[in-house]
KOLGU-4560 file (N, C-alpha, C; in nm, 3 decimals, padded with zeros to 5 digits):
<recs>
<n_xx: -05.404 n_yy: -16.912 n_zz: 00.615 ca_xx: -05.333 ca_yy: -17.061 ca_zz: 00.582 c_xx: -05.417 c_yy: -17.054 c_zz: 00.418 mol: A seq: 1 type: MET>
<n_xx: -05.547 n_yy: -17.052 n_zz: 00.455 ca_xx: -05.634 ca_yy: -17.086 ca_zz: 00.278 c_xx: -05.599 c_yy: -17.039 c_zz: 00.217 mol: A seq: 2 type: ILE>
<n_xx: -05.567 n_yy: -16.868 n_zz: 00.271 ca_xx: -05.611 ca_yy: -16.757 ca_zz: 00.165 c_xx: -05.448 c_yy: -16.756 c_zz: 00.069 mol: A seq: 3 type: THR>
<n_xx: -05.323 n_yy: -16.802 n_zz: 00.157 ca_xx: -05.213 ca_yy: -16.839 ca_zz: 00.100 c_xx: -05.209 c_yy: -16.967 c_zz: -00.012 mol: A seq: 4 type: GLU>
<n_xx: -05.283 n_yy: -17.044 n_zz: 00.036 ca_xx: -05.239 ca_yy: -17.163 ca_zz: -00.085 c_xx: -05.343 c_yy: -17.102 c_zz: -00.198 mol: A seq: 5 type: ILE>
<n_xx: -05.449 n_yy: -17.028 n_zz: -00.165 ca_xx: -05.516 ca_yy: -16.991 ca_zz: -00.318 c_xx: -05.483 c_yy: -16.871 c_zz: -00.367 mol: A seq: 6 type: GLY>
<n_xx: -05.407 n_yy: -16.834 n_zz: -00.301 ca_xx: -05.305 ca_yy: -16.731 ca_zz: -00.402 c_xx: -05.147 c_yy: -16.797 c_zz: -00.494 mol: A seq: 7 type: ILE>
<n_xx: -05.095 n_yy: -16.870 n_zz: -00.382 ca_xx: -05.040 ca_yy: -16.972 ca_zz: -00.470 c_xx: -05.050 c_yy: -17.049 c_zz: -00.562 mol: A seq: 8 type: VAL>
<n_xx: -05.199 n_yy: -17.132 n_zz: -00.564 ca_xx: -05.293 ca_yy: -17.180 ca_zz: -00.641 c_xx: -05.298 c_yy: -17.035 c_zz: -00.828 mol: A seq: 9 type: ALA>
<n_xx: -05.328 n_yy: -16.997 n_zz: -00.741 ca_xx: -05.337 ca_yy: -16.843 ca_zz: -00.846 c_xx: -05.172 c_yy: -16.811 c_zz: -00.921 mol: A seq: 10 type: GLY>
<n_xx: -05.076 n_yy: -16.862 n_zz: -00.873 ca_xx: -04.941 ca_yy: -16.831 ca_zz: -00.940 c_xx: -04.895 c_yy: -16.900 c_zz: -01.020 mol: A seq: 11 type: GLU>
<n_xx: -04.919 n_yy: -17.073 n_zz: -00.967 ca_xx: -04.890 ca_yy: -17.166 ca_zz: -01.038 c_xx: -05.016 c_yy: -17.117 c_zz: -01.160 mol: A seq: 12 type: ILE>
<n_xx: -05.117 n_yy: -17.126 n_zz: -01.139 ca_xx: -05.236 ca_yy: -17.120 ca_zz: -01.304 c_xx: -05.072 c_yy: -17.026 c_zz: -01.396 mol: A seq: 13 type: TRP>
<n_xx: -05.101 n_yy: -16.945 n_zz: -01.322 ca_xx: -05.057 ca_yy: -16.797 ca_zz: -01.434 c_xx: -04.857 c_yy: -16.866 c_zz: -01.507 mol: A seq: 14 type: HIS>
<n_xx: -04.849 n_yy: -16.954 n_zz: -01.389 ca_xx: -04.671 ca_yy: -16.961 ca_zz: -01.485 c_xx: -04.721 c_yy: -17.093 c_zz: -01.531 mol: A seq: 15 type: TYR>
<n_xx: -04.790 n_yy: -17.186 n_zz: -01.530 ca_xx: -04.815 ca_yy: -17.303 ca_zz: -01.634 c_xx: -04.884 c_yy: -17.210 c_zz: -01.720 mol: A seq: 16 type: LEU>
<n_xx: -04.978 n_yy: -17.137 n_zz: -01.729 ca_xx: -05.059 ca_yy: -17.105 ca_zz: -01.893 c_xx: -04.973 c_yy: -17.026 c_zz: -01.943 mol: A seq: 17 type: ASP>
<n_xx: -04.779 n_yy: -16.978 n_zz: -01.900 ca_xx: -04.719 ca_yy: -16.920 ca_zz: -01.976 c_xx: -04.682 c_yy: -17.023 c_zz: -02.042 mol: A seq: 18 type: GLN>
<n_xx: -04.612 n_yy: -17.119 n_zz: -01.949 ca_xx: -04.507 ca_yy: -17.211 ca_zz: -01.989 c_xx: -04.642 c_yy: -17.357 c_zz: -02.083 mol: A seq: 19 type: LYS>
<n_xx: -04.702 n_yy: -17.332 n_zz: -02.057 ca_xx: -04.738 ca_yy: -17.493 ca_zz: -02.138 c_xx: -04.778 c_yy: -17.577 c_zz: -02.020 mol: A seq: 20 type: GLY>
<n_xx: -04.660 n_yy: -17.624 n_zz: -01.986 ca_xx: -04.607 ca_yy: -17.741 ca_zz: -01.916 c_xx: -04.474 c_yy: -17.723 c_zz: -01.845 mol: A seq: 21 type: GLU>
<n_xx: -04.459 n_yy: -17.806 n_zz: -01.708 ca_xx: -04.363 ca_yy: -17.792 ca_zz: -01.608 c_xx: -04.316 c_yy: -17.924 c_zz: -01.548 mol: A seq: 22 type: ALA>
<n_xx: -04.189 n_yy: -17.925 n_zz: -01.525 ca_xx: -04.157 ca_yy: -18.025 ca_zz: -01.488 c_xx: -04.224 c_yy: -17.972 c_zz: -01.320 mol: A seq: 23 type: LYS>
<n_xx: -04.222 n_yy: -18.074 n_zz: -01.199 ca_xx: -04.262 ca_yy: -18.026 ca_zz: -01.082 c_xx: -04.120 c_yy: -17.972 c_zz: -01.056 mol: A seq: 24 type: LEU>
<n_xx: -03.999 n_yy: -18.060 n_zz: -01.009 ca_xx: -03.917 ca_yy: -17.940 ca_zz: -00.970 c_xx: -03.862 c_yy: -17.783 c_zz: -01.019 mol: A seq: 25 type: SER>
<n_xx: -03.910 n_yy: -17.800 n_zz: -01.164 ca_xx: -03.877 ca_yy: -17.663 ca_zz: -01.246 c_xx: -03.985 c_yy: -17.576 c_zz: -01.164 mol: A seq: 26 type: ASN>
<n_xx: -04.108 n_yy: -17.591 n_zz: -01.121 ca_xx: -04.216 ca_yy: -17.551 ca_zz: -01.107 c_xx: -04.219 c_yy: -17.503 c_zz: -00.927 mol: A seq: 27 type: LEU>
<n_xx: -04.131 n_yy: -17.601 n_zz: -00.869 ca_xx: -04.091 ca_yy: -17.538 ca_zz: -00.726 c_xx: -03.994 c_yy: -17.388 c_zz: -00.747 mol: A seq: 28 type: PHE>
<n_xx: -03.896 n_yy: -17.397 n_zz: -00.856 ca_xx: -03.795 ca_yy: -17.299 ca_zz: -00.915 c_xx: -03.831 c_yy: -17.216 c_zz: -00.927 mol: A seq: 29 type: ARG>
<n_xx: -03.940 n_yy: -17.199 n_zz: -01.043 ca_xx: -04.043 ca_yy: -17.071 ca_zz: -01.144 c_xx: -04.086 c_yy: -16.983 c_zz: -01.040 mol: A seq: 30 type: GLY>
<n_xx: -04.154 n_yy: -17.045 n_zz: -00.940 ca_xx: -04.263 ca_yy: -16.970 ca_zz: -00.870 c_xx: -04.202 c_yy: -16.884 c_zz: -00.766 mol: A seq: 31 type: ILE>
<n_xx: -04.069 n_yy: -16.955 n_zz: -00.687 ca_xx: -04.007 ca_yy: -16.917 ca_zz: -00.591 c_xx: -04.067 c_yy: -16.945 c_zz: -00.439 mol: A seq: 32 type: GLY>
<n_xx: -04.155 n_yy: -17.022 n_zz: -00.438 ca_xx: -04.254 ca_yy: -17.032 ca_zz: -00.323 c_xx: -04.203 c_yy: -17.131 c_zz: -00.228 mol: A seq: 33 type: ARG>
<n_xx: -04.279 n_yy: -17.150 n_zz: -00.097 ca_xx: -04.193 ca_yy: -17.301 ca_zz: 00.002 c_xx: -04.255 c_yy: -17.453 c_zz: -00.084 mol: A seq: 34 type: ASP>
<n_xx: -04.169 n_yy: -17.509 n_zz: -00.087 ca_xx: -04.248 ca_yy: -17.665 ca_zz: -00.109 c_xx: -04.357 c_yy: -17.714 c_zz: -00.048 mol: A seq: 35 type: ARG>
<n_xx: -04.390 n_yy: -17.683 n_zz: 00.053 ca_xx: -04.518 ca_yy: -17.747 ca_zz: 00.117 c_xx: -04.655 c_yy: -17.685 c_zz: 00.071 mol: A seq: 36 type: ASP>
<n_xx: -04.615 n_yy: -17.542 n_zz: 00.085 ca_xx: -04.756 ca_yy: -17.411 ca_zz: 00.031 c_xx: -04.773 c_yy: -17.536 c_zz: -00.122 mol: A seq: 37 type: ILE>
<n_xx: -04.649 n_yy: -17.494 n_zz: -00.212 ca_xx: -04.722 ca_yy: -17.551 ca_zz: -00.364 c_xx: -04.787 c_yy: -17.680 c_zz: -00.360 mol: A seq: 38 type: THR>
<n_xx: -04.708 n_yy: -17.730 n_zz: -00.228 ca_xx: -04.794 ca_yy: -17.886 ca_zz: -00.305 c_xx: -04.924 c_yy: -17.877 c_zz: -00.226 mol: A seq: 39 type: LEU>
<n_xx: -04.924 n_yy: -17.776 n_zz: -00.139 ca_xx: -05.087 ca_yy: -17.818 ca_zz: -00.119 c_xx: -05.178 c_yy: -17.718 c_zz: -00.244 mol: A seq: 40 type: MET>
<n_xx: -05.132 n_yy: -17.614 n_zz: -00.271 ca_xx: -05.180 ca_yy: -17.542 ca_zz: -00.403 c_xx: -05.217 c_yy: -17.638 c_zz: -00.523 mol: A seq: 41 type: SER>
<n_xx: -05.151 n_yy: -17.739 n_zz: -00.537 ca_xx: -05.105 ca_yy: -17.833 ca_zz: -00.627 c_xx: -05.222 c_yy: -17.890 c_zz: -00.606 mol: A seq: 42 type: LEU>
<n_xx: -05.225 n_yy: -17.972 n_zz: -00.518 ca_xx: -05.372 ca_yy: -18.079 ca_zz: -00.446 c_xx: -05.475 c_yy: -17.942 c_zz: -00.484 mol: A seq: 43 type: GLY>
<n_xx: -05.437 n_yy: -17.847 n_zz: -00.447 ca_xx: -05.616 ca_yy: -17.767 ca_zz: -00.445 c_xx: -05.644 c_yy: -17.795 c_zz: -00.618 mol: A seq: 44 type: TRP>
<n_xx: -05.594 n_yy: -17.745 n_zz: -00.660 ca_xx: -05.602 ca_yy: -17.747 ca_zz: -00.822 c_xx: -05.611 c_yy: -17.839 c_zz: -00.885 mol: A seq: 45 type: LEU>
<n_xx: -05.548 n_yy: -17.999 n_zz: -00.849 ca_xx: -05.609 ca_yy: -18.126 ca_zz: -00.911 c_xx: -05.722 c_yy: -18.170 c_zz: -00.877 mol: A seq: 46 type: ALA>
<n_xx: -05.811 n_yy: -18.123 n_zz: -00.747 ca_xx: -05.872 ca_yy: -18.137 ca_zz: -00.705 c_xx: -06.000 c_yy: -18.083 c_zz: -00.787 mol: A seq: 47 type: ARG>
<n_xx: -05.965 n_yy: -17.930 n_zz: -00.800 ca_xx: -06.075 ca_yy: -17.893 ca_zz: -00.861 c_xx: -06.063 c_yy: -17.935 c_zz: -01.006 mol: A seq: 48 type: GLU>
<n_xx: -05.947 n_yy: -17.983 n_zz: -01.031 ca_xx: -05.985 ca_yy: -18.061 ca_zz: -01.205 c_xx: -05.895 c_yy: -17.952 c_zz: -01.284 mol: A seq: 49 type: GLY>
<n_xx: -05.810 n_yy: -17.815 n_zz: -01.240 ca_xx: -05.772 ca_yy: -17.738 ca_zz: -01.330 c_xx: -05.598 c_yy: -17.818 c_zz: -01.354 mol: A seq: 50 type: HIS>
<n_xx: -05.543 n_yy: -17.885 n_zz: -01.329 ca_xx: -05.441 ca_yy: -17.913 ca_zz: -01.361 c_xx: -05.462 c_yy: -18.097 c_zz: -01.397 mol: A seq: 51 type: ILE>
<n_xx: -05.317 n_yy: -18.149 n_zz: -01.452 ca_xx: -05.351 ca_yy: -18.250 ca_zz: -01.481 c_xx: -05.180 c_yy: -18.262 c_zz: -01.450 mol: A seq: 52 type: ILE>
<n_xx: -05.144 n_yy: -18.413 n_zz: -01.357 ca_xx: -05.006 ca_yy: -18.469 ca_zz: -01.299 c_xx: -04.997 c_yy: -18.596 c_zz: -01.373 mol: A seq: 53 type: LEU>
<n_xx: -04.873 n_yy: -18.580 n_zz: -01.423 ca_xx: -04.786 ca_yy: -18.715 ca_zz: -01.511 c_xx: -04.668 c_yy: -18.720 c_zz: -01.466 mol: A seq: 54 type: LEU>
<n_xx: -04.723 n_yy: -18.867 n_zz: -01.352 ca_xx: -04.531 ca_yy: -18.889 ca_zz: -01.340 c_xx: -04.481 c_yy: -18.924 c_zz: -01.433 mol: A seq: 55 type: GLN>
<n_xx: -04.318 n_yy: -18.880 n_zz: -01.419 ca_xx: -04.197 ca_yy: -18.939 ca_zz: -01.559 c_xx: -04.056 c_yy: -18.960 c_zz: -01.432 mol: A seq: 56 type: GLU>
<n_xx: -04.080 n_yy: -19.052 n_zz: -01.428 ca_xx: -03.947 ca_yy: -19.136 ca_zz: -01.381 c_xx: -03.969 c_yy: -19.100 c_zz: -01.230 mol: A seq: 57 type: ARG>
<n_xx: -03.868 n_yy: -19.030 n_zz: -01.170 ca_xx: -03.851 ca_yy: -18.919 ca_zz: -01.039 c_xx: -03.924 c_yy: -18.805 c_zz: -01.049 mol: A seq: 58 type: ASP>
<n_xx: -03.984 n_yy: -18.757 n_zz: -01.162 ca_xx: -04.058 ca_yy: -18.618 ca_zz: -01.143 c_xx: -04.212 c_yy: -18.646 c_zz: -01.169 mol: A seq: 59 type: ASP>
<n_xx: -04.277 n_yy: -18.510 n_zz: -01.179 ca_xx: -04.399 ca_yy: -18.551 ca_zz: -01.223 c_xx: -04.360 c_yy: -18.399 c_zz: -01.333 mol: A seq: 60 type: TYR>
<n_xx: -04.458 n_yy: -18.423 n_zz: -01.461 ca_xx: -04.514 ca_yy: -18.344 ca_zz: -01.531 c_xx: -04.692 c_yy: -18.286 c_zz: -01.485 mol: A seq: 61 type: ASN>
<n_xx: -04.684 n_yy: -18.094 n_zz: -01.474 ca_xx: -04.737 ca_yy: -18.093 ca_zz: -01.485 c_xx: -04.827 c_yy: -17.947 c_zz: -01.598 mol: A seq: 62 type: VAL>
<n_xx: -04.912 n_yy: -17.961 n_zz: -01.618 ca_xx: -04.961 ca_yy: -17.916 ca_zz: -01.675 c_xx: -05.145 c_yy: -17.851 c_zz: -01.672 mol: A seq: 63 type: GLN>
<n_xx: -05.194 n_yy: -17.774 n_zz: -01.760 ca_xx: -05.332 ca_yy: -17.700 ca_zz: -01.734 c_xx: -05.413 c_yy: -17.788 c_zz: -01.824 mol: A seq: 64 type: LEU>
<n_xx: -05.482 n_yy: -17.798 n_zz: -01.752 ca_xx: -05.676 ca_yy: -17.894 ca_zz: -01.761 c_xx: -05.706 c_yy: -17.818 c_zz: -01.913 mol: A seq: 65 type: ARG>
<n_xx: -05.701 n_yy: -17.830 n_zz: -02.058 ca_xx: -05.791 ca_yy: -17.751 ca_zz: -02.124 c_xx: -05.950 c_yy: -17.779 c_zz: -02.104 mol: A seq: 66 type: LYS>
</recs>
């Protein structure tokens, strides 16, 4: 499970590197992975300080930390 979380974290990083930023709802669709594993991977990236999450009404904006 940890390996899969790391792989999906890498996919998220590459997706955000290409897009610049994304709404969380668009990120789910963009990487096409299970919602739970995506959230775990986002938590990993956030804990490591690689992403910024900003709440916008009923969604979140996700971007790479520069």
